[in-house]
All heavy atoms as an XYZ file, in Angstrom:
879
protein
N      45.984    -25.803     -5.285
C      47.112    -24.820     -5.164
C      46.590    -23.558     -4.505
O      45.398    -23.179     -4.639
C      47.424    -24.506     -6.677
C      48.792    -23.888     -6.744
S      50.057    -24.958     -6.453
C      51.460    -23.975     -6.900
N      47.378    -22.967     -3.764
C      47.168    -21.774     -3.031
C      48.152    -20.726     -3.584
O      49.245    -20.917     -3.710
C      47.260    -21.983     -1.485
C      47.218    -20.735     -0.806
C      46.240    -22.985     -1.029
N      47.602    -19.403     -3.682
C      48.540    -18.359     -4.053
C      49.418    -18.070     -2.850
O      49.038    -18.014     -1.685
C      47.693    -17.188     -4.402
C      46.905    -17.192     -5.710
C      47.788    -17.414     -6.867
O      48.789    -16.717     -6.869
O      47.423    -18.286     -7.763
N      50.705    -17.700     -3.076
C      51.635    -17.416     -2.010
C      51.033    -16.274     -1.190
O      51.243    -16.204     -0.011
C      52.863    -16.943     -2.743
C      52.834    -17.657     -4.040
C      51.414    -17.770     -4.429
N      50.301    -15.255     -1.780
C      49.760    -14.174     -1.052
C      48.745    -14.572      0.034
O      48.688    -13.999      1.070
C      49.121    -13.134     -1.941
N      48.084    -15.739     -0.323
C      47.080    -16.219      0.669
C      47.794    -16.739      1.970
O      47.395    -16.478      3.013
C      46.206    -17.418      0.128
O      45.598    -16.836     -1.083
C      45.220    -17.895      1.043
N      48.915    -17.515      1.802
C      49.702    -18.073      2.860
C      50.300    -16.863      3.709
O      50.300    -16.845      4.941
C      50.675    -18.987      2.338
N      50.778    -15.912      3.017
C      51.292    -14.802      3.698
C      50.357    -13.935      4.390
O      50.568    -13.543      5.627
C      52.085    -13.835      2.704
C      53.312    -14.600      2.135
C      52.477    -12.502      3.279
C      53.833    -14.058      0.917
N      49.135    -13.789      3.844
C      48.041    -13.049      4.605
C      47.633    -13.820      5.843
O      47.293    -13.261      6.828
C      46.859    -12.882      3.691
C      47.072    -11.687      2.677
C      45.944    -11.555      1.761
C      46.305    -10.575      0.714
N      45.414    -10.419     -0.341
N      47.504    -15.260      5.726
C      47.187    -16.063      6.900
C      48.148    -15.942      7.976
O      47.943    -15.882      9.130
C      47.002    -17.464      6.499
N      49.511    -16.009      7.566
C      50.506    -15.769      8.564
C      50.496    -14.460      9.227
O      50.685    -14.306     10.396
C      51.852    -15.908      7.947
O      52.211    -17.223      7.498
N      50.110    -13.416      8.523
C      50.013    -12.178      8.967
C      48.886    -11.964     10.021
O      48.995    -11.307     11.000
C      49.768    -11.069      7.859
O      50.901    -11.055      6.974
C      49.721     -9.604      8.365
N      47.763    -12.673      9.734
C      46.614    -12.544     10.588
C      46.974    -13.353     11.841
O      46.687    -12.787     12.977
C      45.337    -13.219      9.973
N      47.466    -14.528     11.724
C      47.658    -15.379     13.027
C      48.900    -14.756     13.810
O      48.670    -14.486     15.062
C      47.895    -16.745     12.607
C      46.636    -17.377     12.099
C      48.468    -17.597     13.759
C      46.727    -18.799     11.504
N      50.063    -14.441     13.142
C      51.112    -13.996     13.940
C      50.901    -12.501     14.373
O      51.348    -12.035     15.316
C      52.476    -13.968     13.113
C      52.968    -15.403     13.132
C      53.032    -16.185     11.954
C      53.578    -15.896     14.241
C      53.595    -17.368     11.960
C      54.069    -17.170     14.271
C      54.092    -17.922     13.126
N      50.029    -11.821     13.626
C      49.606    -10.364     13.906
C      48.785    -10.455     15.287
O      49.046     -9.545     16.087
N      47.977    -11.441     15.505
C      47.274    -11.493     16.804
C      48.314    -11.718     17.924
O      48.056    -11.104     18.919
C      46.343    -12.660     16.768
C      45.001    -12.411     15.885
C      44.191    -13.660     15.759
C      44.260    -11.212     16.409
N      49.276    -12.597     17.746
C      50.279    -12.790     18.744
C      51.114    -11.506     18.979
O      51.361    -11.154     20.170
C      51.222    -13.846     18.265
C      50.654    -15.263     18.571
C      50.341    -16.116     17.459
C      50.444    -15.846     19.867
C      49.761    -17.435     17.628
C      49.936    -17.108     19.935
C      49.672    -17.847     18.812
O      49.069    -19.101     19.067
N      51.440    -10.828     17.895
C      52.187     -9.618     18.089
C      51.474     -8.551     18.831
O      51.967     -7.886     19.684
C      52.629     -9.142     16.689
N      50.152     -8.417     18.457
C      49.360     -7.346     19.099
C      49.324     -7.679     20.707
O      49.330     -6.794     21.470
C      48.033     -7.343     18.465
N      49.003     -8.954     20.958
C      48.924     -9.326     22.340
C      50.161     -9.143     23.047
O      50.228     -8.553     24.287
C      48.481    -10.783     22.562
C      47.028    -11.046     22.225
C      46.754    -12.462     22.384
O      46.873    -13.061     23.343
N      46.229    -13.192     21.283
N      51.311     -9.464     22.509
C      52.667     -9.218     23.090
C      52.915     -7.735     23.371
O      53.446     -7.355     24.337
C      53.777     -9.902     22.263
C      53.707    -11.437     22.424
S      55.181    -12.164     21.659
C      54.633    -12.213     19.964
N      52.567     -6.961     22.348
C      52.773     -5.544     22.547
C      51.782     -4.805     23.478
O      52.165     -4.016     24.289
C      52.671     -4.811     21.105
C      53.841     -5.020     20.248
C      53.440     -4.575     18.841
C      54.979     -4.152     20.676
N      50.577     -5.164     23.379
C      49.592     -4.392     24.124
C      49.129     -5.016     25.502
O      48.905     -4.261     26.422
C      48.287     -4.363     23.237
C      48.477     -3.611     21.913
C      47.174     -3.643     21.061
C      48.960     -2.129     22.126
N      49.078     -6.379     25.577
C      48.647     -6.947     26.838
C      49.544     -8.243     27.022
O      49.124     -9.380     27.118
C      47.181     -7.392     26.780
C      46.272     -6.200     26.810
C      46.865     -8.329     25.507
N      50.866     -8.025     27.310
C      51.772     -9.068     27.324
C      51.465     -9.999     28.549
O      51.631    -11.274     28.450
C      53.170     -8.420     27.454
C      52.838     -7.029     28.035
C      51.586     -6.727     27.436
N      51.134     -9.495     29.633
C      50.847    -10.258     30.798
C      49.651    -11.201     30.596
O      49.717    -12.371     30.983
C      50.623     -9.334     32.066
C      50.434    -10.112     33.413
C      50.352     -9.208     34.470
C      50.181    -10.041     35.792
N      49.927     -9.343     36.997
N      48.632    -10.631     30.041
C      47.403    -11.393     29.725
C      47.830    -12.619     28.787
O      47.430    -13.711     28.997
C      46.408    -10.566     29.060
C      45.200    -11.327     28.478
C      44.186    -11.794     29.366
C      45.187    -11.557     27.171
C      43.041    -12.549     28.713
C      44.097    -12.213     26.564
C      43.110    -12.715     27.376
N      48.608    -12.251     27.705
C      48.960    -13.354     26.825
C      49.732    -14.513     27.425
O      49.451    -15.552     27.207
C      49.740    -12.731     25.593
C      49.965    -13.639     24.437
S      51.434    -13.566     23.557
C      52.633    -14.164     24.774
N      50.694    -14.121     28.189
C      51.547    -15.069     28.970
C      50.640    -15.981     29.802
O      50.753    -17.178     29.792
C      52.740    -14.419     29.678
C      53.649    -13.777     28.576
C      53.413    -15.403     30.614
C      54.607    -12.802     29.297
N      49.878    -15.252     30.658
C      49.003    -16.007     31.602
C      47.907    -16.864     31.005
O      47.432    -17.809     31.534
C      48.512    -15.062     32.685
C      49.671    -14.498     33.489
C      49.206    -13.400     34.503
O      47.912    -13.066     34.552
O      50.028    -12.978     35.217
N      47.451    -16.330     29.824
C      46.415    -17.131     29.136
C      47.030    -18.475     28.435
O      46.295    -19.463     28.318
C      45.916    -16.209     27.884
C      44.605    -16.714     27.353
C      43.355    -16.591     28.254
O      43.434    -15.943     29.280
N      42.330    -17.198     27.954
N      48.269    -18.437     28.063
C      48.898    -19.499     27.430
C      49.676    -20.497     28.329
O      49.900    -21.632     27.917
C      49.820    -19.073     26.210
C      49.046    -18.600     25.104
O      48.595    -19.424     24.292
N      48.924    -17.312     24.887
N      50.004    -20.029     29.501
C      50.881    -20.737     30.442
C      50.358    -20.678     31.860
O      49.819    -19.645     32.236
C      52.386    -20.337     30.354
C      52.955    -20.466     28.965
C      52.960    -19.252     28.214
C      53.265    -21.647     28.452
C      53.484    -19.381     26.829
C      53.754    -21.723     27.125
C      53.897    -20.553     26.340
N      50.500    -21.746     32.599
C      50.103    -21.710     34.030
C      51.196    -21.028     34.903
O      52.025    -21.756     35.395
C      49.838    -23.137     34.486
C      48.701    -23.716     33.744
C      48.345    -25.173     34.217
C      47.247    -25.725     33.518
N      46.931    -27.196     33.809
N      51.200    -19.678     34.749
C      52.195    -18.841     35.453
C      51.575    -17.488     35.675
O      50.641    -17.165     35.194
C      53.579    -18.874     34.812
O      54.508    -18.236     35.517
C      53.347    -18.092     33.449
N      52.338    -16.787     36.594
C      51.945    -15.425     36.694
C      53.206    -14.628     36.160
O      54.256    -14.781     36.492
C      51.714    -14.962     38.174
C      51.621    -13.566     38.411
C      50.690    -15.784     38.879
N      52.845    -13.750     35.088
C      53.864    -13.096     34.502
C      54.372    -11.885     35.325
O      53.596    -11.061     35.929
C      53.303    -12.359     33.122
N      55.789    -11.858     35.528
C      56.287    -10.705     36.212
C      56.618     -9.574     35.342
O      56.485     -9.665     34.083
C      57.486    -11.225     37.047
C      58.548    -11.677     36.201
O      58.757    -11.242     35.001
O      59.398    -12.632     36.602
N      56.938     -8.372     35.834
C      57.247     -7.257     34.966
C      58.387     -7.532     33.981
O      58.406     -6.935     32.886
C      57.663     -6.162     35.916
C      57.051     -6.552     37.261
C      57.053     -8.060     37.290
N      59.362     -8.277     34.282
C      60.394     -8.624     33.391
C      59.995     -9.451     32.265
O      60.409     -9.261     31.054
C      61.641     -9.345     34.147
C      62.158     -8.494     35.246
C      61.733     -8.748     36.573
C      62.979     -7.454     35.014
C      62.263     -7.992     37.581
C      63.533     -6.686     36.142
C      63.019     -6.999     37.350
O      63.521     -6.194     38.438
N      59.101    -10.496     32.466
C      58.615    -11.265     31.468
C      57.765    -10.457     30.493
O      57.700    -10.526     29.332
C      57.820    -12.410     32.031
O      58.581    -13.130     33.043
C      57.358    -13.471     30.919
N      56.962     -9.641     31.067
C      55.985     -8.702     30.224
C      56.865     -7.765     29.397
O      56.626     -7.561     28.208
C      55.086     -7.903     31.218
N      57.913     -7.258     29.947
C      58.823     -6.348     29.165
C      59.486     -7.150     28.088
O      59.380     -6.671     26.888
C      59.922     -5.794     30.085
C      61.040     -5.061     29.455
C      60.864     -3.852     29.008
C      62.198     -5.734     29.047
C      61.907     -3.106     28.324
C      63.205     -5.011     28.381
C      63.014     -3.707     28.035
N      59.967     -8.309     28.262
C      60.530     -9.172     27.179
C      59.559     -9.503     26.148
O      59.843     -9.444     24.954
C      61.102    -10.425     27.873
C      61.958    -11.204     26.852
C      63.206    -10.731     26.365
C      61.467    -12.496     26.380
C      63.902    -11.435     25.545
C      62.200    -13.159     25.468
C      63.485    -12.660     24.984
N      58.305     -9.825     26.573
C      57.216    -10.058     25.701
C      56.858     -8.882     24.739
O      56.679     -9.082     23.517
C      55.983    -10.617     26.342
N      56.884     -7.709     25.338
C      56.776     -6.539     24.427
C      57.785     -6.398     23.345
O      57.507     -6.042     22.216
C      56.707     -5.221     25.331
C      55.443     -5.059     25.994
C      55.472     -3.649     26.726
N      54.574     -3.634     27.906
C      53.188     -3.394     27.734
N      52.615     -3.281     26.712
N      52.489     -3.431     28.857
N      59.040     -6.663     23.740
C      60.123     -6.600     22.742
C      59.933     -7.614     21.674
O      60.152     -7.335     20.461
C      61.569     -6.714     23.535
C      62.671     -6.727     22.510
C      61.714     -5.571     24.397
N      59.570     -8.851     22.032
C      59.286     -9.885     21.055
C      58.184     -9.515     20.191
O      58.117     -9.904     19.032
C      58.990    -11.227     21.813
S      60.429    -11.849     22.631
N      57.188     -8.877     20.729
C      56.032     -8.406     19.935
C      56.411     -7.431     18.901
O      55.971     -7.403     17.759
N      57.414     -6.493     19.254
C      57.941     -5.591     18.302
C      58.673     -6.365     17.266
O      58.509     -5.989     15.949
C      58.994     -4.663     18.990
C      59.616     -3.695     17.995
C      58.607     -2.697     17.359
C      60.673     -2.875     18.864
N      59.431     -7.372     17.526
C      60.177     -8.090     16.416
C      59.120     -8.906     15.537
O      59.320     -8.950     14.356
C      61.185     -9.005     17.098
C      62.398     -8.317     17.501
C      62.761     -8.302     18.895
C      63.210     -7.602     16.656
C      63.871     -7.666     19.414
C      64.358     -6.947     17.109
C      64.792     -7.044     18.409
N      58.144     -9.377     16.160
C      57.101    -10.112     15.420
C      56.411     -9.197     14.433
O      56.187     -9.501     13.266
C      56.107    -10.694     16.373
S      54.970    -11.868     15.587
N      56.091     -7.963     14.924
C      55.425     -6.968     14.048
C      56.300     -6.629     12.908
O      55.874     -6.418     11.718
C      54.959     -5.761     14.786
N      57.563     -6.486     13.142
C      58.658     -6.145     12.102
C      58.787     -7.213     11.150
O      58.876     -7.004      9.944
C      59.953     -5.806     12.808
O      59.954     -4.729     13.740
N      58.757     -8.379     11.591
C      58.734     -9.524     10.694
C      57.552     -9.481      9.779
O      57.696     -9.739      8.500
C      58.807    -10.904     11.525
C      58.159    -12.067     10.876
C      58.890    -12.648      9.846
C      56.936    -12.571     11.295
C      58.355    -13.816      9.215
C      56.402    -13.630     10.667
C      57.113    -14.313      9.625
O      56.516    -15.417      8.946
N      56.411     -9.240     10.311
C      55.112     -9.204      9.516
C      55.274     -8.137      8.450
O      54.771     -8.356      7.310
C      53.931     -9.098     10.355
C      53.652    -10.256     11.293
C      52.536     -9.996     12.244
C      53.414    -11.519     10.532
N      55.832     -7.028      8.845
C      55.973     -5.866      7.897
C      56.849     -6.381      6.754
O      56.530     -6.116      5.524
C      56.526     -4.745      8.522
C      56.859     -3.555      7.521
C      55.955     -2.735      7.054
C      58.267     -3.439      7.190
C      56.231     -1.748      6.031
C      58.498     -2.395      6.195
C      57.591     -1.686      5.686
O      57.874     -0.646      4.712
N      57.864     -7.045      7.079
C      58.825     -7.548      5.994
C      58.252     -8.433      5.033
O      58.438     -8.351      3.857
C      60.079     -8.115      6.648
S      61.133     -6.902      7.484
N      57.484     -9.535      5.621
C      56.971    -10.512      4.660
C      55.858     -9.964      3.872
O      55.484    -10.426      2.815
C      56.458    -11.734      5.342
C      55.302    -11.542      6.312
C      57.686    -12.438      5.958
C      54.657    -12.828      6.806
N      55.342     -8.780      4.157
C      54.296     -8.119      3.423
C      54.833     -7.064      2.465
O      54.057     -6.527      1.604
C      53.187     -7.525      4.345
C      52.289     -8.563      4.848
O      51.358     -8.924      4.223
N      52.440     -8.977      6.036
N      56.085     -6.798      2.531
C      56.711     -5.833      1.611
C      57.663     -6.507      0.659
O      58.006     -5.913     -0.372
C      57.319     -4.700      2.329
O      58.377     -5.239      3.181
C      56.443     -3.852      3.026
N      58.163     -7.757      0.931
C      59.119     -8.510      0.048
C      58.308     -9.063     -1.170
O      57.075     -9.097     -1.061
C      59.748     -9.603      0.814
C      60.810     -9.266      1.901
C      61.076    -10.408      2.723
C      61.871     -8.669      1.321
N      59.018     -9.465     -2.142
C      58.344    -10.145     -3.243
C      57.753    -11.441     -2.719
O      58.251    -12.025     -1.717
C      59.268    -10.407     -4.358
C      60.410    -11.287     -4.026
O      61.448    -10.900     -3.519
O      60.329    -12.559     -4.361
N      56.739    -11.963     -3.370
C      56.016    -13.139     -2.881
C      56.741    -14.395     -2.646
O      56.664    -15.078     -1.678
C      54.766    -13.412     -3.687
N      57.755    -14.603     -3.625
C      58.547    -15.756     -3.498
C      59.469    -15.846     -2.252
O      59.505    -16.762     -1.586
C      59.323    -15.983     -4.774
O      60.248    -17.005     -4.703
N      60.077    -14.696     -2.090
C      61.011    -14.516     -0.932
C      60.187    -14.529      0.383
O      60.599    -15.192      1.329
C      61.736    -13.295     -0.976
O      62.532    -13.181     -2.172
C      62.778    -13.123      0.140
N      59.109    -13.890      0.392
C      58.239    -13.802      1.564
C      57.693    -15.212      1.938
O      57.664    -15.505      3.068
C      57.164    -12.870      1.394
N      57.373    -15.949      0.892
C      56.723    -17.270      1.147
C      57.786    -18.112      1.840
O      57.493    -18.915      2.719
C      56.178    -17.946     -0.042
C      55.531    -19.282      0.096
C      54.223    -19.167      0.941
C      55.327    -19.884     -1.250
N      59.004    -18.123      1.328
C      60.158    -18.931      1.866
C      60.441    -18.573      3.329
O      60.516    -19.416      4.183
C      61.436    -18.773      0.961
N      60.567    -17.290      3.715
C      60.791    -16.820      5.040
C      59.626    -17.231      5.833
O      59.855    -17.710      6.955
C      61.118    -15.261      4.937
C      62.365    -15.101      4.309
C      61.053    -14.866      6.394
C      62.576    -13.498      4.002
N      58.430    -16.945      5.474
C      57.243    -17.242      6.266
C      57.095    -18.727      6.457
O      56.755    -19.140      7.583
C      56.010    -16.665      5.568
O      54.910    -16.844      6.263
N      57.371    -19.567      5.520
C      57.280    -21.024      5.624
C      58.256    -21.517      6.652
O      57.893    -22.360      7.617
N      59.530    -21.107      6.552
C      60.512    -21.550      7.531
C      60.215    -21.059      8.984
O      60.253    -21.802      9.868
C      61.957    -21.064      7.042
C      62.987    -21.285      8.189
C      62.356    -21.697      5.713
N      59.742    -19.759      8.981
C      59.428    -19.285     10.329
C      58.313    -20.028     10.964
O      58.245    -20.353     12.135
C      58.988    -17.803     10.203
O      60.165    -17.079      9.745
C      58.649    -17.209     11.517
N      57.284    -20.464     10.175
C      56.098    -21.128     10.713
C      56.557    -22.539     11.205
O      56.104    -23.027     12.223
C      55.028    -21.357      9.557
O      54.643    -20.051      9.158
C      53.818    -22.144     10.037
N      57.411    -23.182     10.467
C      57.894    -24.606     10.861
C      58.713    -24.414     12.195
O      58.410    -25.115     13.165
C      58.716    -25.191      9.758
C      59.443    -26.455     10.291
C      57.875    -25.645      8.676
N      59.618    -23.495     12.197
C      60.416    -23.226     13.424
C      59.520    -22.918     14.604
O      59.812    -23.350     15.704
C      61.577    -22.370     13.140
C      62.655    -22.767     12.160
C      63.632    -21.602     11.869
C      63.325    -24.010     12.606
N      58.614    -21.987     14.452
C      57.769    -21.537     15.508
C      56.919    -22.778     16.042
O      56.604    -22.878     17.188
C      56.828    -20.357     15.051
S      57.704    -18.806     15.152
N      56.558    -23.685     15.094
C      55.824    -24.819     15.508
C      56.560    -25.668     16.457
O      56.108    -26.289     17.306
C      55.398    -25.688     14.217
O      54.499    -24.844     13.465
N      57.949    -25.775     16.105
C      58.730    -26.673     16.975
C      59.060    -25.970     18.291
O      58.930    -26.451     19.331
C      60.039    -26.914     16.211
C      59.779    -27.893     14.942
C      61.008    -27.652     17.173
C      60.974    -27.963     14.020
N      59.495    -24.626     18.233
C      59.809    -23.908     19.436
C      58.635    -23.647     20.236
O      58.772    -23.391     21.494
C      60.571    -22.717     19.021
C      61.839    -22.826     18.399
C      62.508    -21.492     17.934
C      62.922    -23.479     19.285
N      57.400    -23.460     19.725
C      56.299    -23.157     20.490
C      55.478    -24.325     21.039
O      55.794    -24.805     22.088
N      54.599    -24.896     20.146
C      53.712    -25.883     20.624
C      54.523    -27.239     21.008
O      54.326    -27.812     22.105
C      52.937    -26.215     19.466
C      52.947    -25.059     18.531
C      54.252    -24.429     18.907
N      55.419    -27.643     20.236
C      56.080    -28.954     20.581
C      56.978    -28.886     21.884
O      56.725    -29.576     22.816
C      57.055    -29.372     19.330
C      57.911    -30.607     19.762
C      56.300    -29.705     18.051
N      57.777    -27.794     21.955
C      58.584    -27.772     23.153
C      57.723    -27.308     24.347
O      58.067    -27.753     25.390
C      59.812    -26.751     22.926
C      60.876    -27.127     21.965
C      61.970    -26.105     21.951
C      61.443    -28.526     22.309
N      56.728    -26.502     24.121
C      55.769    -26.154     25.188
C      55.104    -27.331     25.813
O      55.026    -27.491     26.977
N      54.490    -28.223     24.919
C      53.780    -29.368     25.428
C      54.752    -30.462     26.070
O      54.320    -31.203     26.852
C      53.013    -29.993     24.211
C      51.885    -29.113     23.737
C      50.945    -28.756     24.847
O      50.615    -29.676     25.687
O      50.362    -27.682     24.916
N      56.005    -30.458     25.632
C      56.997    -31.376     26.245
C      57.510    -30.777     27.479
O      58.236    -31.373     28.263
C      58.155    -31.600     25.253
C      57.882    -32.455     24.022
C      59.159    -32.422     23.139
C      57.473    -33.818     24.491
N      57.061    -29.541     27.891
C      57.396    -28.883     29.132
C      58.905    -28.626     29.318
O      59.394    -28.746     30.351
C      56.753    -29.629     30.274
C      55.294    -29.530     30.340
C      54.722    -30.557     31.395
N      53.307    -30.299     31.620
C      52.233    -30.436     30.807
N      52.496    -30.737     29.565
N      51.023    -30.294     31.265
N      59.511    -28.314     28.177
C      60.963    -27.931     28.108
C      61.019    -26.732     29.098
O      60.240    -25.782     29.087
C      61.363    -27.696     26.741
C      62.894    -27.186     26.774
C      61.330    -29.008     25.947
N      62.116    -26.569     29.787
C      62.342    -25.481     30.699
C      61.354    -25.437     31.855
O      61.303    -24.408     32.536
C      62.447    -24.089     29.952
C      63.548    -24.140     28.938
O      64.611    -24.717     29.233
O      63.360    -23.486     27.941
N      60.582    -26.445     32.079
C      59.637    -26.462     33.230
C      58.322    -25.597     32.936
O      57.682    -25.402     33.932
N      58.170    -25.252     31.821
C      56.782    -24.500     31.533
C      55.632    -25.417     31.537
O      55.848    -26.629     31.190
C      56.883    -23.667     30.254
C      56.955    -24.514     29.055
C      58.043    -22.564     30.323
C      56.748    -23.784     27.777
N      54.520    -24.929     31.844
C      53.310    -25.702     31.840
C      52.285    -24.926     31.007
O      51.767    -23.827     31.366
C      52.796    -26.000     33.199
C      51.725    -26.987     33.231
C      51.333    -27.475     34.621
O      52.003    -27.049     35.583
O      50.243    -28.091     34.853
N      51.859    -25.439     29.848
C      50.838    -24.737     28.955
C      49.521    -24.754     29.595
O      49.169    -25.630     30.396
C      50.812    -25.673     27.761
C      52.068    -26.445     27.753
C      52.405    -26.631     29.134
N      48.807    -23.706     29.244
C      47.398    -23.502     29.868
C      46.387    -23.942     28.655
O      46.828    -24.242     27.586
C      47.197    -22.066     30.089
C      46.271    -21.873     31.274
O      45.607    -22.765     31.770
N      46.206    -20.750     31.902
N      45.182    -23.980     28.891
C      44.155    -24.356     27.875
C      44.177    -23.601     26.599
O      44.139    -24.241     25.518
C      42.737    -24.278     28.593
O      42.831    -24.962     29.837
C      41.783    -24.820     27.667
N      44.522    -22.336     26.674
C      44.493    -21.440     25.542
C      45.610    -21.827     24.498
O      45.473    -21.624     23.390
C      44.617    -20.040     25.799
N      46.621    -22.479     25.075
C      47.726    -22.896     24.242
C      47.333    -23.904     23.209
O      48.067    -24.170     22.244
C      48.925    -23.491     25.098
C      50.276    -23.455     24.531
N      50.791    -24.680     24.121
C      51.105    -22.556     24.128
C      51.922    -24.403     23.528
N      52.177    -23.169     23.534
N      46.193    -24.611     23.470
C      45.715    -25.684     22.607
C      45.338    -25.108     21.164
O      45.312    -25.853     20.238
N      45.188    -23.806     21.090
C      44.909    -23.252     19.759
C      45.864    -23.454     18.714
O      45.699    -23.501     17.479
C      44.601    -21.738     19.831
N      47.096    -23.687     19.145
C      48.310    -23.904     18.226
C      48.104    -25.153     17.419
O      48.634    -25.297     16.350
C      49.644    -23.785     18.948
C      49.925    -22.443     19.517
C      49.733    -24.911     20.036
N      47.271    -26.067     17.921
C      47.088    -27.422     17.300
C      46.132    -27.231     16.001
O      46.136    -28.160     15.203
C      46.585    -28.370     18.250
C      47.520    -28.801     19.250
C      47.304    -28.482     20.563
C      48.771    -29.409     18.826
C      48.315    -28.773     21.574
C      49.694    -29.712     19.844
C      49.459    -29.495     21.172
O      50.464    -29.770     22.099
N      45.460    -26.057     16.022
C      44.666    -25.744     14.769
C      45.533    -24.827     13.917
O      45.524    -24.986     12.656
C      43.301    -25.198     15.191
C      42.590    -24.792     14.001
C      42.525    -26.214     16.022
N      46.013    -23.705     14.465
C      46.610    -22.641     13.742
C      47.907    -23.046     13.017
O      47.982    -22.712     11.741
C      46.876    -21.491     14.680
C      45.696    -20.846     15.413
C      46.204    -19.772     16.321
C      44.688    -20.349     14.438
N      48.807    -23.767     13.624
C      50.097    -24.016     13.019
C      49.908    -25.100     11.941
O      50.457    -24.900     10.842
C      51.086    -24.474     14.067
C      51.771    -23.242     14.712
C      51.335    -22.837     15.922
C      52.711    -22.523     14.012
C      51.854    -21.700     16.486
C      53.256    -21.329     14.616
C      52.878    -20.968     15.870
N      49.136    -26.183     12.116
C      48.953    -27.083     10.911
C      48.173    -26.346      9.730
O      48.588    -26.523      8.560
C      47.998    -28.161     11.488
C      48.411    -28.221     12.897
C      48.571    -26.771     13.289
N      47.316    -25.532     10.099
C      46.679    -24.675      8.982
C      47.742    -23.844      8.235
O      47.721    -23.841      6.961
C      45.569    -23.732      9.569
C      44.987    -22.739      8.686
C      44.114    -23.495      7.618
C      44.166    -21.654      9.407
N      48.611    -23.115      8.908
C      49.627    -22.277      8.302
C      50.550    -23.207      7.502
O      50.917    -22.888      6.410
C      50.360    -21.524      9.326
C      49.680    -20.252      9.877
C      50.531    -19.617     10.872
C      49.399    -19.306      8.785
N      51.027    -24.227      8.070
C      51.902    -25.156      7.325
C      51.255    -25.759      6.100
O      51.900    -25.888      4.975
C      52.372    -26.355      8.253
C      53.270    -25.832      9.369
C      53.581    -26.904     10.405
O      53.101    -28.071     10.390
N      54.537    -26.602     11.225
N      49.986    -26.085      6.215
C      49.304    -26.570      4.977
C      49.167    -25.551      3.940
O      49.425    -25.787      2.761
N      48.880    -24.311      4.262
C      48.736    -23.259      3.277
C      50.124    -23.058      2.640
O      50.122    -22.698      1.437
C      48.263    -21.942      3.962
C      46.765    -21.980      4.299
C      46.395    -20.692      5.095
C      45.972    -21.987      3.031
N      51.158    -23.055      3.400
C      52.527    -22.756      2.894
C      52.931    -23.903      1.963
O      53.449    -23.677      0.817
C      53.463    -22.599      3.958
C      53.523    -21.252      4.558
N      52.579    -20.852      5.563
C      54.239    -20.161      4.290
C      52.773    -19.602      5.859
N      53.717    -19.121      5.129
N      52.651    -25.161      2.325
C      52.897    -26.283      1.472
C      52.124    -26.256      0.131
O      52.737    -26.568     -0.939
C      52.585    -27.628      2.106
N      50.828    -25.804      0.107
C      50.017    -25.724     -1.000
C      50.473    -24.463     -1.898
O      50.138    -24.559     -3.097
C      48.661    -25.618     -0.654
C      47.964    -26.918      0.013
C      46.569    -26.632      0.408
C      47.911    -28.096     -1.101
N      51.084    -23.650     -1.385
C      51.531    -22.496     -2.155
C      52.901    -22.654     -2.834
O      53.211    -21.761     -3.628
C      51.590    -21.239     -1.206
N      53.617    -23.707     -2.482
C      54.881    -23.877     -3.123
C      54.723    -24.211     -4.646
O      53.826    -24.745     -5.134
C      55.563    -25.099     -2.461
C      56.015    -24.764     -1.029
C      56.677    -25.979     -0.415
C      57.043    -23.639     -1.009
């Protein structure tokens, strides 16, 4: 059994790294994860997404543990589908880069922690 706070802290750490990269170095983050050159519009959009991700992390860390765990768990599952799965299937013609492989460790870890915290 895992405490809900542990799953929430793990989500905060992992998604926090994504949020920080999107906010501070969006072009680097995009080019590190995908075989593309980020244009100014993509970098701008990534910064906005980073803001929303940071806001989400603030919320799950201020809500009660039960509500935060439910929101964090659903978000982790949906991000797993929308990120690694669709990315590796090359939906929309994207091509993942080597760094994108980290999701195969991070997302199962997060999903496992959330499942154990239920």
